[in-house]
TISE-653039 format. One record per residue: residue in one letter; x negated, y, z of N, C-alpha, C, CB in turn. Coordinates in steps of 0.2 Angstrom, whole numbers, padded with zeros to 4 digits, always signed. Glycine has a CB too. Example, Ala and Ser with C-alpha at 12.3 -4.5 7.8 and 13.67 -1.06 7.14 Angstrom:
// residues 2
A-0066-0028+0039-0062-0022+0039-0066-0016+0039-0057-0022+0045;S-0064-0011+0035-0068-0005+0036-0064+0000+0039-0070-0003+0029;
This chain:
// residues 314
M+0289-0117-0080+0283-0113-0084+0279-0119-0086+0278-0107-0080;R+0276-0118-0093+0272-0122-0097+0266-0120-0095+0274-0121-0104;M+0262-0126-0093+0253-0123-0092+0250-0124-0100+0248-0128-0086;R+0247-0121-0101+0243-0122-0106+0237-0125-0106+0242-0117-0108;R+0235-0131-0110+0229-0136-0108+0225-0134-0114+0232-0144-0108;L+0218-0136-0112+0212-0136-0118+0214-0143-0121+0203-0135-0114;P+0212-0145-0127+0212-0150-0131+0207-0155-0127+0210-0149-0139;S+0207-0160-0127+0203-0165-0122+0195-0164-0125+0206-0173-0124;A+0194-0164-0131+0188-0161-0134+0184-0156-0131+0189-0159-0139;G+0189-0152-0133+0186-0144-0130+0185-0143-0123+0190-0139-0132;F+0189-0147-0119+0188-0147-0111+0181-0150-0109+0194-0150-0107;A+0182-0156-0111+0176-0160-0111+0168-0155-0113+0176-0165-0117;F+0169-0152-0118+0164-0148-0121+0162-0141-0116+0167-0145-0128;A+0168-0139-0112+0167-0134-0107+0164-0137-0102+0171-0130-0105;V+0166-0143-0099+0163-0144-0093+0156-0146-0094+0167-0149-0091;A+0155-0148-0099+0147-0150-0101+0142-0144-0100+0145-0154-0110;L+0146-0140-0104+0142-0133-0105+0142-0131-0099+0145-0127-0110;F+0146-0129-0094+0145-0127-0087+0140-0131-0084+0151-0127-0084;A+0141-0136-0084+0135-0141-0079+0128-0139-0083+0135-0149-0080;A+0127-0138-0089+0119-0137-0090+0119-0130-0090+0117-0140-0098;Q+0122-0126-0089+0121-0118-0086+0120-0120-0079+0126-0113-0086;A+0123-0123-0074+0121-0123-0067+0114-0127-0068+0127-0127-0062;V+0114-0133-0072+0107-0136-0070+0101-0130-0071+0105-0143-0076;L+0102-0126-0077+0096-0122-0080+0096-0115-0076+0098-0119-0088;G+0101-0114-0072+0102-0108-0068+0105-0103-0072+0095-0105-0065;T+0108-0104-0077+0111-0097-0081+0120-0099-0080+0107-0096-0092;A+0122-0101-0076+0129-0100-0076+0131-0094-0073+0132-0107-0073;P+0135-0091-0074+0137-0084-0073+0139-0083-0065+0144-0082-0079;A+0136-0077-0061+0136-0076-0054+0144-0072-0054+0129-0072-0051;R+0149-0077-0051+0154-0074-0049+0156-0071-0043+0157-0077-0049;A+0159-0065-0042+0159-0062-0036+0162-0067-0031+0163-0054-0036;E+0167-0071-0033+0172-0074-0028+0167-0082-0026+0180-0077-0033;D+0161-0082-0029+0157-0088-0027+0150-0085-0022+0154-0093-0034;L+0150-0078-0021+0147-0076-0017+0149-0073-0010+0144-0073-0020;S+0144-0071-0005+0145-0069+0001+0141-0063+0001+0143-0074+0007;G+0142-0060+0007+0138-0054+0010+0135-0050+0005+0133-0057+0015;T+0129-0048+0005+0127-0042+0002+0127-0043-0005+0120-0042+0004;L+0125-0049-0008+0126-0050-0015+0134-0050-0017+0121-0056-0016;K+0137-0051-0013+0146-0051-0015+0147-0043-0016+0153-0054-0005;K+0145-0040-0011+0145-0033-0012+0142-0030-0017+0143-0030-0006;I+0135-0031-0019+0133-0028-0025+0136-0031-0031+0126-0030-0026;K+0138-0037-0033+0141-0039-0038+0148-0035-0038+0142-0047-0038;E+0151-0034-0034+0157-0030-0034+0157-0023-0036+0160-0030-0027;T+0152-0020-0032+0152-0013-0034+0146-0011-0040+0152-0010-0028;G+0141-0017-0042+0139-0014-0047+0132-0010-0045+0144-0010-0051;A+0131-0009-0038+0126-0004-0035+0123-0007-0030+0129+0004-0032;I+0116-0005-0028+0113-0007-0022+0111-0001-0019+0109-0012-0024;S+0110-0001-0012+0109+0005-0008+0104+0004-0005+0112+0007-0005;L+0098+0009-0008+0090+0008-0004+0091+0015+0001+0082+0010-0011;G+0089+0014+0008+0087+0018+0012+0080+0021+0012+0089+0016+0018;F+0079+0027+0012+0072+0029+0011+0070+0035+0015+0071+0032+0005;R+0063+0036+0018+0060+0041+0022+0058+0046+0018+0055+0038+0026;D+0058+0052+0022+0056+0058+0018+0048+0059+0019+0060+0065+0021;S+0044+0057+0025+0039+0059+0025+0034+0054+0029+0040+0065+0028;S+0035+0046+0027+0033+0040+0029+0026+0038+0024+0040+0035+0029;I+0022+0044+0023+0017+0043+0018+0012+0036+0019+0013+0051+0017;P+0010+0031+0014+0013+0031+0009+0017+0027+0008+0009+0031+0004;F+0022+0024+0013+0027+0019+0012+0033+0023+0008+0029+0016+0020;S+0035+0028+0011+0043+0031+0008+0043+0038+0010+0050+0027+0012;Y+0043+0042+0004+0042+0049+0006+0043+0052-0001+0035+0051+0010;L+0044+0059+0000+0047+0064-0005+0042+0067-0010+0049+0070-0001;D+0042+0067-0016+0037+0069-0021+0038+0077-0021+0037+0065-0029;D+0036+0080-0025+0038+0087-0028+0043+0089-0031+0034+0090-0031;N+0047+0083-0034+0053+0084-0037+0058+0082-0032+0052+0079-0043;Q+0057+0081-0025+0061+0078-0020+0063+0070-0021+0067+0082-0019;K+0059+0068-0025+0061+0059-0027+0057+0055-0022+0057+0057-0035;P+0061+0051-0019+0057+0047-0015+0053+0041-0020+0062+0043-0010;I+0047+0041-0015+0040+0037-0019+0039+0033-0013+0033+0042-0023;G+0032+0029-0016+0029+0026-0010+0028+0018-0012+0033+0027-0002;Y+0024+0014-0007+0024+0008-0007+0028+0004-0006+0020+0007-0005;A+0033+0006-0001+0037+0002+0001+0044+0003-0004+0039+0003+0008;M+0045+0008-0008+0049+0011-0012+0047+0006-0018+0048+0019-0012;D+0042+0005-0021+0040-0001-0026+0042-0007-0024+0033-0002-0026;I+0041-0010-0018+0043-0016-0016+0051-0017-0016+0041-0016-0009;C+0054-0012-0014+0062-0012-0014+0063-0013-0021+0068-0006-0010;Y+0059-0010-0026+0062-0010-0033+0060-0017-0037+0058-0004-0038;S+0056-0020-0034+0055-0026-0037+0060-0031-0033+0047-0029-0036;I+0064-0029-0028+0068-0033-0025+0074-0032-0029+0068-0031-0019;V+0076-0026-0032+0081-0023-0036+0082-0027-0042+0081-0016-0038;E+0076-0029-0043+0075-0033-0051+0077-0041-0049+0065-0032-0056;A+0075-0042-0043+0076-0049-0042+0084-0051-0041+0072-0051-0037;V+0086-0044-0038+0094-0046-0038+0097-0046-0043+0097-0042-0034;K+0096-0041-0048+0099-0040-0055+0099-0047-0058+0095-0034-0059;K+0093-0050-0057+0093-0057-0063+0096-0061-0059+0085-0060-0065;E+0096-0062-0051+0100-0068-0048+0108-0066-0050+0099-0068-0039;L+0110-0060-0051+0117-0059-0052+0120-0059-0059+0120-0054-0050;K+0114-0060-0063+0115-0060-0069+0118-0052-0072+0119-0067-0071;L+0116-0047-0071+0118-0042-0072+0113-0038-0078+0121-0038-0066;D+0118-0033-0083+0113-0030-0088+0112-0024-0085+0115-0029-0095;Q+0115-0022-0081+0114-0015-0076+0116-0016-0068+0118-0008-0080;L+0110-0012-0065+0113-0011-0058+0111-0005-0055+0110-0016-0054;A+0115-0001-0052+0114+0006-0052+0110+0005-0044+0122+0010-0052;V+0106+0011-0043+0102+0012-0037+0105+0018-0033+0094+0012-0038;E+0108+0017-0028+0109+0024-0024+0103+0024-0018+0116+0024-0019;L+0101+0029-0018+0097+0032-0014+0099+0036-0008+0093+0036-0017;V+0098+0034-0002+0101+0037+0005+0095+0037+0010+0107+0031+0008;P+0095+0045+0011+0089+0046+0016+0091+0044+0022+0088+0054+0017;V+0085+0041+0026+0087+0038+0033+0082+0040+0039+0087+0030+0033;S+0082+0040+0044+0079+0042+0050+0077+0037+0054+0081+0047+0053;S+0072+0037+0058+0072+0033+0064+0078+0030+0069+0068+0036+0068;S+0081+0036+0069+0087+0035+0073+0093+0033+0068+0089+0042+0078;T+0094+0034+0062+0100+0032+0058+0099+0025+0055+0100+0037+0053;R+0092+0022+0054+0091+0018+0049+0094+0011+0049+0085+0018+0048;I+0095+0008+0056+0097+0002+0059+0104+0004+0057+0095+0000+0066;P+0110+0008+0061+0116+0010+0061+0117+0009+0052+0117+0017+0065;L+0115+0013+0049+0117+0013+0041+0116+0007+0039+0113+0017+0036;L+0111+0003+0040+0111-0003+0037+0117-0009+0039+0103-0006+0037;A+0118-0010+0046+0123-0011+0051+0130-0011+0046+0123-0006+0057;N+0131-0006+0046+0138-0003+0044+0138-0003+0035+0139+0005+0047;G+0133-0006+0033+0133-0006+0026+0132+0000+0021+0139-0008+0024;T+0131+0005+0024+0129+0011+0019+0124+0009+0016+0128+0018+0023;I+0119+0005+0017+0111+0005+0013+0111-0004+0014+0103+0011+0017;D+0107-0005+0009+0106-0012+0009+0101-0017+0011+0107-0013+0004;L+0095-0011+0010+0088-0012+0011+0087-0004+0014+0084-0013+0003;E+0081-0006+0021+0077+0001+0021+0070-0001+0020+0078+0004+0028;C+0068+0005+0016+0062+0004+0012+0058+0009+0016+0063+0007+0004;G+0053+0006+0020+0050+0011+0024+0042+0009+0028+0057+0011+0030;S+0042+0010+0034+0036+0007+0037+0038+0004+0044+0031+0013+0039;T+0045+0001+0045+0048+0000+0051+0044-0008+0053+0057+0001+0050;T+0042-0007+0059+0039-0013+0062+0044-0018+0065+0035-0011+0068;N+0041-0024+0063+0046-0030+0065+0044-0033+0072+0045-0036+0059;N+0049-0031+0075+0048-0034+0082+0055-0039+0085+0047-0028+0087;P+0053-0042+0091+0060-0047+0093+0066-0042+0094+0059-0051+0099;E+0063-0036+0097+0072-0032+0098+0075-0031+0093+0071-0024+0102;R+0071-0029+0088+0074-0027+0080+0078-0033+0077+0069-0026+0075;Q+0075-0039+0077+0076-0044+0076+0084-0048+0078+0072-0047+0079;R+0084-0045+0084+0091-0047+0087+0097-0042+0084+0090-0045+0096;Q+0095-0037+0080+0099-0032+0078+0100-0035+0068+0095-0024+0080;I+0096-0034+0066+0093-0035+0060+0089-0040+0057+0090-0030+0060;A+0087-0042+0050+0082-0046+0047+0077-0043+0043+0085-0050+0043;F+0071-0045+0043+0066-0042+0039+0063-0046+0034+0061-0040+0043;S+0060-0043+0027+0058-0047+0023+0051-0049+0025+0058-0043+0017;Y+0047-0053+0020+0040-0054+0022+0036-0048+0024+0037-0059+0017;T+0031-0049+0027+0028-0042+0030+0023-0038+0024+0022-0046+0038;H+0025-0032+0023+0020-0029+0018+0014-0024+0020+0024-0025+0014;F+0013-0024+0027+0007-0022+0032+0006-0022+0039+0006-0016+0032;L+0001-0022+0041+0000-0023+0048-0003-0017+0051-0005-0029+0049;T+0000-0014+0056-0003-0007+0060-0003-0006+0066+0001+0000+0060;A-0005-0002+0071-0006-0003+0077-0004+0004+0080-0013-0006+0079;T+0000+0004+0085+0001+0011+0087-0004+0014+0092+0008+0011+0090;R-0007+0019+0088-0013+0026+0091-0011+0031+0091-0018+0028+0088;F-0014+0036+0093-0012+0043+0094-0018+0047+0089-0011+0046+0102;I-0015+0052+0086-0019+0057+0083-0018+0064+0087-0017+0058+0075;S-0025+0068+0087-0026+0074+0092-0031+0077+0087-0028+0072+0100;K-0032+0083+0091-0038+0088+0088-0044+0085+0092-0036+0097+0089;K-0050+0086+0086-0055+0083+0088-0059+0088+0094-0060+0081+0080;A-0057+0093+0094-0059+0098+0099-0056+0097+0107-0056+0105+0095;N-0051+0093+0106-0048+0091+0114-0052+0086+0116-0040+0089+0115;K-0057+0082+0113-0060+0076+0114-0057+0072+0118-0066+0077+0117;L-0050+0069+0115-0046+0064+0117-0047+0058+0114-0040+0064+0115;D-0049+0051+0118-0049+0046+0113-0045+0039+0116-0056+0044+0112;R-0046+0041+0124-0043+0034+0126-0036+0036+0129-0047+0030+0132;I-0032+0032+0131-0026+0033+0132-0025+0036+0137-0022+0028+0133;E-0031+0034+0143-0029+0037+0151-0032+0045+0150-0035+0033+0159;D-0035+0048+0143-0036+0055+0142-0030+0058+0141-0039+0056+0137;L-0023+0056+0140-0018+0058+0139-0014+0060+0146-0015+0054+0135;R-0017+0059+0152-0014+0060+0158-0011+0067+0160-0020+0057+0162;G-0004+0067+0161-0003+0074+0163-0003+0080+0157-0010+0076+0169;K-0003+0077+0151-0002+0081+0145+0004+0081+0140-0007+0080+0140;P+0007+0087+0136+0013+0084+0133+0010+0080+0127+0018+0090+0130;V+0014+0074+0125+0013+0071+0120+0019+0070+0116+0009+0067+0122;V+0018+0069+0109+0024+0068+0106+0025+0062+0102+0025+0073+0104;A+0031+0060+0101+0033+0053+0097+0039+0054+0095+0031+0047+0100;T+0041+0050+0088+0047+0051+0084+0053+0047+0088+0045+0048+0077;S+0058+0050+0089+0063+0047+0092+0066+0040+0088+0069+0053+0092;G+0069+0037+0091+0070+0029+0088+0065+0024+0086+0074+0029+0081;T+0059+0026+0087+0053+0023+0087+0051+0017+0089+0050+0025+0088;S+0049+0011+0088+0045+0007+0094+0039+0010+0097+0043+0000+0092;N+0035+0016+0094+0030+0019+0097+0032+0024+0103+0026+0023+0091;I+0038+0026+0103+0040+0030+0108+0042+0027+0114+0044+0034+0106;R+0044+0020+0111+0045+0015+0117+0038+0012+0120+0050+0008+0114;Q+0034+0012+0117+0026+0010+0120+0023+0015+0123+0021+0009+0115;L+0025+0021+0121+0022+0027+0125+0025+0029+0132+0023+0034+0122;I+0031+0028+0132+0036+0029+0139+0033+0022+0144+0045+0028+0137;E+0032+0017+0140+0031+0012+0145+0023+0011+0148+0032+0007+0142;T+0020+0013+0144+0012+0014+0145+0012+0020+0151+0008+0017+0138;N+0016+0025+0150+0017+0031+0154+0019+0028+0161+0023+0037+0151;A+0023+0026+0161+0027+0022+0167+0021+0017+0171+0035+0017+0162;A+0020+0011+0167+0015+0007+0169+0009+0010+0172+0013+0004+0165;R+0005+0015+0170+0000+0016+0172+0000+0024+0176-0003+0014+0167;N+0005+0026+0177+0008+0033+0181+0004+0039+0178+0006+0032+0189;L+0005+0039+0172+0000+0045+0168+0003+0051+0169+0000+0044+0161;D+0009+0052+0171+0013+0058+0171+0013+0062+0165+0011+0061+0176;I+0013+0058+0159+0014+0061+0153+0019+0066+0152+0014+0057+0148;N+0020+0071+0149+0026+0074+0146+0028+0072+0140+0024+0081+0144;V+0033+0066+0140+0033+0064+0132+0039+0069+0129+0036+0054+0132;I+0037+0072+0123+0041+0074+0120+0044+0070+0113+0037+0078+0119;H+0050+0070+0111+0055+0066+0107+0055+0072+0101+0063+0064+0111;A+0051+0070+0095+0053+0074+0089+0058+0069+0085+0045+0075+0085;K+0062+0074+0079+0067+0072+0075+0064+0067+0070+0071+0077+0072;D+0057+0070+0068+0054+0066+0062+0048+0065+0063+0055+0069+0056;H+0043+0063+0059+0036+0061+0059+0033+0069+0057+0033+0054+0053;A+0035+0072+0053+0033+0079+0052+0032+0083+0057+0037+0082+0047;E+0039+0083+0060+0039+0088+0066+0034+0086+0072+0047+0088+0069;A+0034+0080+0072+0029+0077+0078+0021+0079+0077+0029+0068+0078;F+0020+0079+0071+0013+0081+0068+0013+0090+0068+0013+0077+0058;L+0017+0092+0068+0018+0100+0067+0016+0102+0075+0026+0103+0064;M+0019+0098+0079+0018+0100+0086+0011+0100+0088+0021+0097+0090;V+0007+0096+0085+0001+0094+0087-0004+0100+0082+0000+0085+0085;E-0002+0101+0078-0005+0106+0073-0004+0114+0077-0001+0106+0064;N+0002+0114+0079+0003+0120+0083+0002+0120+0090+0010+0121+0083;D-0002+0116+0093-0004+0115+0100+0002+0113+0106-0007+0121+0102;R+0010+0113+0102+0014+0111+0106+0013+0105+0111+0019+0112+0104;A+0009+0099+0107+0008+0094+0111+0000+0093+0110+0012+0089+0110;V-0002+0089+0113-0010+0087+0111-0011+0081+0108-0014+0088+0117;A-0006+0078+0106-0007+0071+0104+0000+0068+0100-0009+0066+0110;F+0001+0065+0096+0006+0062+0093+0004+0054+0093+0007+0065+0085;V+0009+0051+0094+0008+0044+0095+0013+0040+0089+0010+0042+0103;M+0010+0036+0084+0013+0033+0079+0009+0028+0076+0015+0039+0074;D+0011+0025+0071+0008+0020+0068+0000+0022+0065+0013+0016+0063;D-0004+0019+0066-0012+0022+0064-0012+0024+0056-0019+0016+0066;I-0009+0020+0052-0009+0021+0045-0006+0029+0044-0005+0014+0041;L+0000+0029+0045+0004+0034+0045+0001+0042+0048+0011+0032+0048;L-0004+0040+0054-0008+0045+0057-0012+0048+0052-0011+0043+0064;A-0015+0043+0050-0021+0044+0044-0018+0048+0037-0024+0037+0042;A-0012+0046+0036-0009+0050+0031-0009+0057+0032-0003+0049+0030;F-0006+0059+0038-0005+0064+0041-0011+0069+0040-0002+0063+0046;A-0017+0067+0042-0022+0068+0044-0026+0072+0036-0025+0062+0048;V-0026+0066+0032-0028+0068+0026-0025+0074+0022-0027+0063+0024;G-0017+0074+0023-0014+0079+0020-0013+0085+0024-0008+0077+0017;S-0016+0084+0030-0016+0092+0033-0020+0098+0029-0019+0093+0041;K-0019+0105+0033-0023+0110+0030-0031+0108+0032-0021+0117+0034;N-0032+0105+0037-0040+0104+0040-0041+0097+0042-0043+0108+0046;P-0041+0092+0037-0042+0085+0039-0048+0083+0043-0042+0082+0034;D-0053+0087+0044-0059+0086+0047-0058+0088+0055-0063+0090+0045;A-0051+0092+0057-0050+0093+0063-0046+0088+0067-0047+0098+0064;Y-0046+0083+0064-0042+0079+0069-0045+0071+0068-0034+0079+0066;A-0044+0068+0075-0046+0060+0076-0042+0056+0078-0051+0059+0080;I-0041+0050+0076-0036+0046+0078-0040+0040+0083-0032+0043+0071;S-0036+0039+0089-0040+0036+0095-0041+0029+0094-0037+0035+0100;S-0046+0027+0097-0049+0020+0096-0045+0016+0101-0057+0019+0098;D-0042+0018+0105-0037+0015+0111-0031+0014+0107-0036+0021+0118;A-0028+0009+0108-0021+0008+0104-0016+0007+0111-0022+0001+0098;F-0009+0007+0109-0004+0006+0113-0001-0001+0113+0001+0011+0111;S-0004-0003+0106-0001-0011+0103-0006-0015+0100+0006-0010+0098;K-0004-0021+0099-0009-0026+0094-0007-0023+0088-0008-0035+0095;P-0010-0026+0083-0008-0025+0075-0001-0027+0075-0012-0031+0069;E+0004-0024+0072+0011-0025+0072+0013-0025+0063+0015-0020+0076;P+0016-0030+0063+0020-0032+0055+0024-0027+0054+0024-0039+0055;C+0025-0025+0048+0029-0020+0045+0032-0024+0040+0026-0013+0042;G+0040-0022+0038+0043-0025+0033+0049-0021+0031+0044-0031+0036;I+0052-0024+0025+0058-0021+0022+0064-0023+0028+0060-0023+0013;M+0069-0019+0029+0073-0022+0033+0081-0023+0029+0073-0016+0039;L+0083-0029+0031+0091-0031+0028+0094-0034+0035+0091-0037+0020;R+0100-0034+0031+0105-0037+0037+0104-0043+0039+0111-0038+0035;R+0106-0045+0045+0106-0051+0048+0110-0056+0046+0105-0050+0053;D+0109-0063+0046+0114-0068+0044+0117-0068+0039+0119-0068+0048;D+0113-0066+0033+0115-0066+0026+0109-0069+0022+0117-0058+0024;P+0110-0077+0023+0104-0081+0020+0103-0080+0013+0106-0087+0021;A+0109-0080+0009+0109-0080+0002+0105-0074+0000+0115-0080-0001;F+0107-0068+0002+0101-0060+0000+0095-0061+0004+0105-0051+0002;K+0095-0064+0009+0087-0066+0012+0083-0069+0008+0087-0069+0017;K+0086-0075+0004+0082-0079+0001+0081-0075-0007+0084-0086+0001;V+0083-0072-0008+0082-0067-0015+0076-0063-0013+0089-0060-0017;V+0077-0059-0007+0073-0054-0006+0064-0057-0004+0076-0050-0001;D+0065-0063+0000+0060-0067+0003+0055-0070-0005+0064-0074+0007;D+0060-0073-0009+0058-0075-0015+0054-0069-0019+0065-0077-0019;A+0057-0064-0020+0054-0058-0023+0048-0056-0021+0059-0052-0022;T+0048-0054-0013+0041-0052-0010+0035-0057-0011+0042-0052-0002;A+0038-0063-0009+0033-0069-0010+0029-0069-0017+0038-0075-0011;A+0034-0068-0023+0031-0067-0030+0028-0063-0030+0035-0066-0035;L+0028-0057-0029+0025-0051-0028+0018-0051-0025+0030-0045-0024;Y+0018-0053-0019+0012-0053-0015+0007-0058-0018+0014-0056-0007;Q+0009-0064-0019+0004-0069-0022+0002-0069-0029+0005-0076-0021;S+0005-0064-0032+0002-0063-0038-0003-0057-0038+0006-0062-0042;A-0005-0056-0045-0010-0051-0045-0007-0044-0044-0014-0051-0052;D-0002-0043-0045+0002-0037-0044+0002-0033-0037+0009-0039-0046;G+0003-0039-0033+0002-0036-0024-0004-0033-0022+0002-0042-0019;P-0009-0036-0023-0015-0032-0023-0017-0027-0026-0019-0036-0024;K-0015-0027-0033-0014-0020-0037-0010-0015-0033-0010-0020-0046;L-0004-0017-0031+0000-0012-0028-0002-0008-0021+0007-0015-0027;Y-0006-0013-0018-0009-0010-0012-0014-0005-0014-0012-0016-0008;E-0019-0007-0018-0022-0002-0021-0021+0005-0023-0023-0004-0025;K-0017+0004-0027-0012+0011-0029-0010+0015-0023-0005+0009-0031;W-0008+0013-0018-0005+0017-0013-0011+0018-0006+0002+0014-0010;F-0016+0013-0007-0020+0014+0000-0026+0016-0002-0020+0008+0005;M-0029+0015-0009-0036+0016-0010-0037+0020-0017-0039+0010-0011;Q-0032+0023-0020-0033+0030-0025-0029+0036-0022-0029+0027-0033;K-0029+0040-0027-0028+0047-0026-0018+0046-0027-0032+0051-0033;I-0014+0048-0022-0008+0047-0023-0005+0055-0023-0004+0042-0018;P+0002+0054-0028+0006+0061-0027+0008+0063-0021+0012+0062-0032;P+0010+0070-0019+0011+0074-0024+0002+0078-0024+0019+0080-0022;K-0001+0077-0018-0009+0081-0018-0014+0077-0019-0011+0085-0010;G-0014+0072-0023-0019+0069-0026-0024+0066-0020-0023+0074-0031;L-0021+0064-0014-0025+0063-0008-0026+0055-0009-0021+0065-0001;N-0031+0052-0006-0034+0047-0005-0035+0044+0003-0041+0048-0008;L-0030+0040+0005-0030+0037+0012-0037+0033+0012-0024+0033+0013;N-0039+0030+0009-0045+0025+0007-0044+0021+0013-0052+0029+0006;V-0040+0017+0014-0039+0010+0019-0039+0005+0017-0032+0009+0022;P-0046-0001+0015-0044-0006+0012-0040-0011+0016-0049-0008+0010;M-0038-0016+0010-0034-0021+0014-0038-0026+0020-0031-0025+0009;G-0035-0026+0025-0039-0031+0029-0038-0038+0029-0038-0029+0036;A-0041-0042+0032-0042-0049+0031-0034-0053+0034-0048-0052+0036;E-0032-0049+0038-0025-0051+0041-0020-0051+0034-0022-0047+0048;L-0021-0045+0032-0014-0044+0026-0016-0049+0021-0013-0036+0022;R-0023-0049+0019-0024-0053+0012-0022-0060+0014-0033-0053+0009;H-0023-0063+0021-0020-0069+0023-0012-0070+0022-0023-0070+0029;E-0009-0064+0025-0002-0064+0026+0000-0063+0017+0001-0058+0031;F-0001-0061+0013-0001-0061+0007-0001-0067+0003-0005-0056+0005;A-0005-0072+0005-0008-0078+0002-0002-0082+0004-0015-0080+0004;K+0000-0082+0012+0006-0086+0015+0011-0081+0018+0003-0091+0021;P+0014-0079+0014+0020-0073+0017+0024-0076+0023+0026-0070+0011;S+0025-0072+0027+0028-0073+0034+0032-0067+0036+0023-0075+0039;D+0039-0069+0039+0043-0064+0043+0042-0062+0050+0049-0065+0042;S+0036-0065+0053+0036-0067+0061+0036-0059+0063+0028-0073+0063;S+0039-0059+0069+0037-0052+0071+0033-0053+0076+0042-0047+0073;D+0029-0059+0079+0023-0061+0083+0017-0058+0080+0022-0068+0084;P+0014-0052+0084+0008-0051+0080+0000-0056+0081+0006-0043+0082;D+0002-0060+0085-0003-0065+0086-0003-0071+0079-0001-0069+0093;A+0004-0070+0077+0005-0076+0070+0000-0074+0064+0015-0075+0067;Y-0002-0068+0065-0005-0064+0059-0014-0065+0061-0003-0055+0058;K-0015-0068+0065-0023-0068+0067-0027-0073+0062-0024-0071+0074;V-0033-0071+0060-0035-0075+0054-0041-0079+0059-0038-0069+0046;M-0041-0085+0059-0044-0090+0062-0050-0092+0057-0039-0095+0064;
């Protein structure tokens, strides 16, 4: 069998061209040269985003049942970075609904490539998955009706309190309940919307969750003035980020580079303003939560640390 050979001049030109492309970063990304998530995306021509249906303003459904939000916008920035990295003209985006209970399994088994929500970054989760650079800092508190005059964790003693299954918040509630012998009746809700409804309907006196999500539920309720968020917290301010699979350094670098570029540009603060300081769809509500000094510092020097103390501003 004869092997066809390039003329020597043509072969030299081809080698020189490929070398130049490599130096300039324009060499085509081939699936066989890739691994992990980037290889999967290159071969399928699609990236899968997991979204939440009621995590306002991070990831939730608008009136057309389209997922929107702060975390969704960040994920779309990552999608553009992946598209550029793989030199793709088109990249299909598949949207997959996830819950607190399903988000990590669906990420681990490859159903989704990114989880676009309000997931807190902690050491336990980092043993299973990886996180992007932090996009928000939140603390676990509870919301209740003002008429019940509940503000301290001790005020919940012996009462029915709800939290969402599969969250770090319900774990913190259970641990605090046991450590302080509070005899709280812990109720597990399937999602955030169900949990808040239980407080509205007096099936629970309080809902334990990230304070920013509680603020969103209060503002969006029928009677916003009827609710109060506790000053007492179950946790230090915790970092939140976009989840991705562990042990995939090439994809993690694309995600980190994309989020760092966003946060450190003028677009980062603008994106925050859009979702936390302006009216948001579908009801035109304004959460009116200014960016804190800790998050401003995080945007200037991005980190994926799970340690709350790493975000202290000296």
